C-alpha positions as CSV (number, residue, x, y, z in Angstrom):
1,X,0.0,0.0,0.0
2,X,1.2,3.5,-0.7
3,X,2.8,5.2,2.3
4,X,1.0,8.6,1.9
5,X,-2.2,6.9,3.0
6,X,-0.6,6.2,6.4
7,X,-0.9,9.9,7.3
8,X,-4.6,10.4,6.7
9,X,-6.8,11.2,9.6
10,X,-10.1,9.8,10.8
11,X,-12.7,9.9,8.0
12,X,-15.5,8.0,6.4
13,X,-14.6,5.7,3.5
14,X,-16.6,3.6,1.1
15,X,-15.8,0.0,0.5
16,X,-17.1,-2.0,-2.3
17,X,-18.6,-5.4,-1.6
18,X,-20.4,-8.1,-3.6
19,X,-24.1,-6.9,-3.9
20,X,-26.3,-8.6,-1.3
21,X,-23.3,-9.1,1.1
22,X,-23.4,-5.7,2.8
23,X,-24.7,-6.9,6.1
24,X,-22.4,-9.9,6.2
25,X,-19.4,-7.6,5.5
26,X,-20.5,-5.3,8.3
27,X,-20.8,-8.2,10.7
28,X,-17.4,-9.7,9.6
29,X,-15.7,-6.3,9.9
30,X,-17.1,-5.7,13.4
31,X,-15.8,-9.2,14.5
32,X,-12.4,-8.5,12.9
33,X,-12.1,-5.1,14.6
34,X,-12.8,-6.7,17.9
35,X,-10.6,-9.8,17.5
36,X,-7.6,-7.8,16.0
37,X,-7.9,-4.9,18.5
38,X,-8.4,-2.3,15.8
39,X,-10.9,-0.1,17.8
40,X,-8.4,2.7,17.9
41,X,-8.2,2.8,14.1
42,X,-11.6,1.6,12.9
43,X,-14.5,3.3,14.6
44,X,-17.7,2.4,12.8
45,X,-19.2,0.4,10.0
46,X,-22.5,1.4,8.4
47,X,-24.8,-0.1,5.8
48,X,-27.0,2.8,4.8
49,X,-30.7,1.7,4.7
50,X,-34.0,3.3,4.4
51,X,-37.6,2.1,5.1
52,X,-40.0,1.5,2.2
53,X,-43.6,0.4,2.0
54,X,-44.2,-2.3,-0.6
55,X,-47.2,-4.4,-1.5
56,X,-47.0,-8.1,-0.6
57,X,-50.0,-10.4,-1.1
58,X,-52.2,-7.3,-1.5
59,X,-51.1,-5.9,1.9
60,X,-48.7,-3.0,2.5
61,X,-45.6,-4.1,4.3
62,X,-42.7,-2.0,5.6
63,X,-39.2,-3.3,4.6
64,X,-35.7,-2.0,5.0
65,X,-33.8,-1.5,1.7
66,X,-30.1,-0.9,1.2
67,X,-29.6,2.6,-0.2
68,X,-26.3,1.8,-2.0
69,X,-26.3,-1.9,-2.9
70,X,-22.7,-3.2,-3.0
71,X,-21.3,-0.5,-0.7
72,X,-20.5,-0.2,3.0
73,X,-19.3,2.9,4.8
74,X,-16.5,2.7,7.3
75,X,-15.1,5.3,9.7
76,X,-11.4,4.8,10.2
77,X,-7.9,6.1,10.3
78,X,-6.1,4.6,7.3
79,X,-2.7,3.1,7.9
80,X,-1.2,-0.2,6.6
81,X,-2.7,-2.2,9.4
82,X,-6.3,-0.9,9.2
83,X,-6.2,-1.0,5.4
84,X,-5.1,-4.6,5.6
85,X,-7.9,-5.6,8.0
86,X,-10.6,-4.1,5.8
87,X,-9.2,-5.1,2.5
88,X,-8.8,-8.7,3.5
89,X,-12.3,-9.1,5.0
90,X,-14.4,-11.7,3.1
91,X,-16.6,-10.3,0.3
92,X,-14.8,-6.9,0.3
93,X,-13.6,-6.2,-3.2
94,X,-11.8,-3.0,-2.3
95,X,-12.0,0.7,-1.3
96,X,-13.6,3.3,-3.6
97,X,-10.8,5.5,-4.7
98,X,-7.9,5.9,-7.1
99,X,-5.5,3.0,-7.1
100,X,-4.7,1.6,-3.7
101,X,-5.3,4.8,-1.8
102,X,-8.9,5.2,-0.3
103,X,-10.6,8.5,-0.9
104,X,-12.5,9.8,2.1
105,X,-16.2,10.7,1.8
106,X,-16.7,14.5,1.7
107,X,-18.7,16.1,4.5
108,X,-21.4,17.1,2.0
109,X,-21.7,13.5,0.8
110,X,-21.8,12.2,4.4
111,X,-24.7,14.7,5.2
112,X,-26.7,13.3,2.2
113,X,-26.2,9.7,3.5
114,X,-27.2,10.7,7.0
115,X,-30.3,12.5,5.7
116,X,-31.4,9.4,3.8
117,X,-30.8,7.1,6.8
118,X,-32.5,9.5,9.3
119,X,-35.8,9.7,7.5
120,X,-38.4,8.4,10.0
121,X,-41.2,8.2,7.5
122,X,-40.8,5.2,5.1
123,X,-40.7,5.8,1.4
124,X,-43.3,4.2,-0.8
125,X,-42.2,1.8,-3.5
126,X,-44.8,2.5,-6.1
127,X,-44.7,0.4,-9.3
128,X,-47.3,2.4,-11.1
129,X,-46.7,4.7,-14.0
130,X,-48.8,7.2,-15.9
131,X,-51.1,5.3,-18.2
132,X,-51.2,2.0,-16.3
133,X,-54.6,0.4,-16.1
134,X,-55.6,-0.3,-12.5
135,X,-58.5,-1.7,-10.4
136,X,-59.6,0.0,-7.2
137,X,-59.4,-2.5,-4.3
138,X,-61.3,-0.6,-1.6
139,X,-63.1,2.6,-0.7
140,X,-66.1,4.1,-2.3
141,X,-64.8,3.3,-5.8
142,X,-64.1,-0.4,-5.1
143,X,-64.0,-2.6,-8.2
144,X,-63.9,0.4,-10.5
145,X,-61.2,0.4,-13.2
146,X,-59.3,3.4,-14.5
147,X,-56.0,4.7,-15.8
148,X,-53.2,6.3,-13.7
149,X,-52.9,10.0,-14.5
150,X,-50.3,11.0,-11.9
151,X,-48.0,9.3,-9.3
152,X,-46.9,11.1,-6.1
153,X,-44.0,9.1,-4.8
154,X,-43.5,11.3,-1.7
155,X,-47.1,10.9,-0.4
156,X,-47.7,7.4,-1.7
157,X,-50.7,8.4,-3.8
158,X,-51.9,7.9,-7.3
159,X,-54.4,10.0,-9.3
160,X,-56.7,7.6,-11.3
161,X,-59.1,8.6,-14.0
162,X,-62.3,6.6,-13.3
163,X,-65.4,6.8,-15.5
164,X,-68.4,7.8,-13.4
165,X,-71.7,8.6,-15.1
166,X,-70.1,8.5,-18.5
167,X,-67.4,11.1,-17.6
168,X,-63.7,10.6,-16.6
169,X,-63.2,11.8,-13.1
170,X,-59.8,12.1,-11.4
171,X,-59.7,10.3,-8.0
172,X,-56.8,10.5,-5.6
173,X,-56.1,7.2,-3.9
174,X,-53.5,5.6,-1.7
175,X,-51.2,3.3,-3.7
176,X,-52.4,0.5,-1.5
177,X,-55.9,1.0,-2.7
178,X,-55.2,0.0,-6.3
179,X,-53.6,-2.8,-8.2
180,X,-52.5,-3.2,-11.8
181,X,-54.8,-5.1,-14.2
């Protein structure tokens, strides 16, 4: 490893992992930090996640999703020993950076990550697009069919054009109240 990395201070770095192994890498790193007494060089390991609401078997379900699949954030002071511990952890493919020298996450980038992780309200995973044909599952328009006119991802709502008394009428519904035809 290049010697200039030995003088870098405590920063957040991004490590690349095999997609789907982020939690396993976090657990392995935490065990290695403990067993190799690296607590004074490696301070924290984070897999950024956010909550989403998805539809499963016709019911809304809250799940946690990895924000950056294939990446894990680690707070550490980089020197030859700490670099070796992280780099040789199973399923870690390397640090994000130029060559062998890890590039720290900028404070602005870290604030964006913290903001995503700190959201208390779950995001909605809406698979509807404008123009999709849907059926209303419940409410006063149950069993009516219509076309999606608008999708509001932030509020988890869809605006559907339903034909009532021979006229198309826009109706705002929760995404859990409709399903694709």
